[in-house]
C-alpha positions in Angstrom: 88.0 112.3 114.1 86.0 110.3 111.4 83.6 107.4 112.7 85.0 103.9 111.4 81.4 103.5 109.8 82.5 107.0 108.1 85.8 105.4 106.7 84.8 102.1 105.9 82.3 104.4 103.9 84.9 106.2 102.3 87.2 103.7 102.0 83.8 101.4 99.8 83.5 104.6 97.4 86.8 105.7 96.8 89.5 102.2 96.6 89.1 99.9 94.4 88.9 95.9 95.3 92.8 95.8 95.6 93.5 99.1 96.9 90.2 97.9 99.7 92.9 94.6 100.9 95.0 96.5 101.5 93.9 99.4 103.5 92.0 97.1 105.7 94.7 94.7 106.2 96.9 97.9 107.2 94.4 99.0 110.1 92.8 95.6 111.0 89.5 96.3 109.5 88.8 92.7 108.6 90.8 91.0 111.0 91.9 91.5 115.0 95.6 92.7 114.3 96.3 95.5 111.7 99.4 95.0 109.5 102.8 96.7 109.7 103.8 98.7 107.5 106.0 96.4 105.7 103.9 92.9 106.3 101.3 94.6 104.0 104.0 96.1 101.7 105.4 92.3 101.4 101.9 90.9 101.0 100.6 93.4 98.2 104.0 93.8 96.5 104.0 97.5 96.8 106.0 100.0 98.0 105.8 102.7 101.2 104.6 105.5 98.9 102.2 103.0 96.7 101.1 102.7 100.5 100.8 106.1 101.2 99.1 107.0 98.1 96.3 104.4 98.4 95.8 106.1 102.6 95.9 109.8 100.5 93.0 108.5 98.7 90.5 108.2 101.9 92.3 111.1 104.1 90.9 113.5 100.8 87.7 111.6 100.7 87.1 112.2 104.3 88.3 115.8 104.2 86.1 116.5 101.0 82.5 115.2 102.4 83.2 116.6 105.7 
């Protein structure tokens, strides 16, 4: 399992600004309650597939650097 600090660092390194906002919203990094997949997709006008792709970028970066 990765620490919150490692995840935030990966987000800063491998995502653009919009992708950062998407992931922060999805996992509640900058808010108390994380949004659901449906809420994130609606708010940012993206598909579930696009959201998964952004999540995979972060996961790939974490695995590659550990």
